[in-house]
N, C-alpha and C positions, 0 to 999 in steps of 0.2 A: 502493498502497498503505501503509495508517493502523500508525503508531508508536503507541507502547505506552505516550505520555501519549496520545496520540487516542480509544486503544479504556480506559483507566481516564474521561477524560472522558467520557466514552458511558455512562457507569454509572451508576445513581441513589448519592448521597452519602450514606444512610442502609441500604440493603438490596443495593445491586448490581446491582438490579432495571436491564433495556434503557428504552429508551426514553428518558431523563430530559428538565428542561425546561431550562427558562433558569438556574431554583435550585437542579440540579439535582437534582432529585428527581424520581422515574418515578411513570407514573396512579397507583398504586399508596399509594404514601407523598405525595402532593398530593394527592389524595383525606381521608388518613387527617390530616396536617397539619390541610388547612382545617376539619375536624371536631374534631381538637383545637384550634384556633384557634391555632399557628402553631408554629416554626421551637425556641422555648421547651419547648413541652409536649413535641411529638417528643422533643426528648433526655430527657423523665420517661420513657420508655418502658422505659430502664435503670435505671432507679431505683426504690426501692419505694417511695417517697411516691407513685406515681403506679399502683402497684397492691395491691388491698383485702385479697385473700385470694387462697390457692394452686387454683389451677383445680379441683385434685385431691381435696386432705385441706383446706380450706378454712380452715386456716390466715393468721391475719393475718401479711402479707408484711411481715418488720422487714430481710432484707437479701439480697440478689440477689446471685449469685456467676456467670461464665459466662452471661451477657448477650447475644445474639447475636440479627442481624434477619439474614433470607435473602431473596430475594425472595419467599418462598413461608408463612412459618413466623418466628414469636419462639421464640428458643432460650433458657430461664431451669432457674435451675437452685433449689427451695422447701429454705429454710432450714428451715422445719417440718418437711417430711419426707423430703427427703435425692431429691426426683426430679430428673432433667433431664427436663421437658417441653416439647416442640415445640407451641407453637399456631398452628393456622391465622390467617393476619394478614390475610386478605384485607380491606377497609371496610365489608362486611356485616357481619367478624366484628365491628372495632371498637366499630361502633352497637352489635350485638348486649351485646358487653362492656361499654361504656357501661351499657345499657338493664336489663343484670342486676347491678350492682352493683360487677362483677369489676375496675372500675378507682377510682379515687376521684375527685369530683366536684371540678375543678382552678380554684382561686377565680382572680378576673382582679384581680389589680394595678397 
């Protein structure tokens, strides 16, 4: 029987998804991590520096509250319209968000 620590270790450290790799990332987060260029950028998912504008109202994202990443969605509240958005967040979604300018282009430092 697995202990609670072993069960927690079997979850992605970003979203809680199953089947994490040796870095603690589920297949979806590992793929997103690769697309974004590394863990530093993964952390930006939770910061307004990453998002260019709200999915619904189009307002520039200046601050984000109540952000969480689940195995299926990213949840955040827009400071422009006040709505809480559950955003589909598969690898294909993040690639589409990058192509459509919903996320900011991150410069390499």
